[in-house]
C-alpha positions in Angstrom: 91.6 29.5 18.2 88.2 31.0 17.6 88.1 29.2 14.2 88.9 25.7 15.6 86.1 26.2 18.4 83.5 27.4 15.8 84.1 24.2 13.8 84.3 22.0 17.2 81.2 23.4 18.2 79.4 22.3 14.9 80.9 18.8 15.0 79.9 18.3 18.7 76.3 19.5 18.1 75.9 17.1 15.1 77.4 14.3 17.0 74.8 14.7 19.7 72.2 14.7 16.9 73.5 11.5 15.3 73.7 9.6 18.7 70.1 10.9 19.7 68.6 9.9 16.4 70.4 6.6 16.5 69.1 5.8 20.0 65.6 6.7 19.0 65.7 5.0 16.0 66.8 1.8 18.0 64.4 2.2 20.6 61.7 2.4 17.8 62.7 -0.9 16.3 62.4 -2.3 19.6 66.1 -3.8 19.2 68.3 -4.2 22.2 67.4 -2.1 25.2 70.9 -2.4 26.3 72.2 -0.6 23.2 69.4 2.0 23.5 70.7 2.6 27.1 74.3 2.9 26.3 73.5 5.3 23.2 71.5 7.7 25.7 74.6 7.5 27.9 76.8 8.5 25.0 74.6 11.4 24.2 74.5 12.7 27.8 78.4 12.7 27.7 78.6 14.3 24.2 76.1 17.0 25.3 78.6 17.8 28.3 81.5 18.0 25.8 79.5 20.2 23.4 78.4 22.6 26.2 82.3 23.0 27.4 83.2 23.8 23.8 80.4 26.1 23.4 81.2 28.0 26.7 84.9 28.1 25.4 83.9 29.5 22.3 82.0 32.2 24.1 84.7 32.9 26.3 87.1 33.2 23.5 84.9 35.6 21.4 83.9 38.0 24.2 
């Protein structure tokens, strides 16, 4: 379980980073504000999931 959570944490953090950079890139280009808003909402959701995975990893390892 520890092995799975370790890699799930890595994937979750990179997913948050990817969506954050995609949203920022979209805003800088001046493209659709609706897409930027949607991407930032996805970022918040992914951050929540990443925090839950990190907490699970901490609980399992201690």
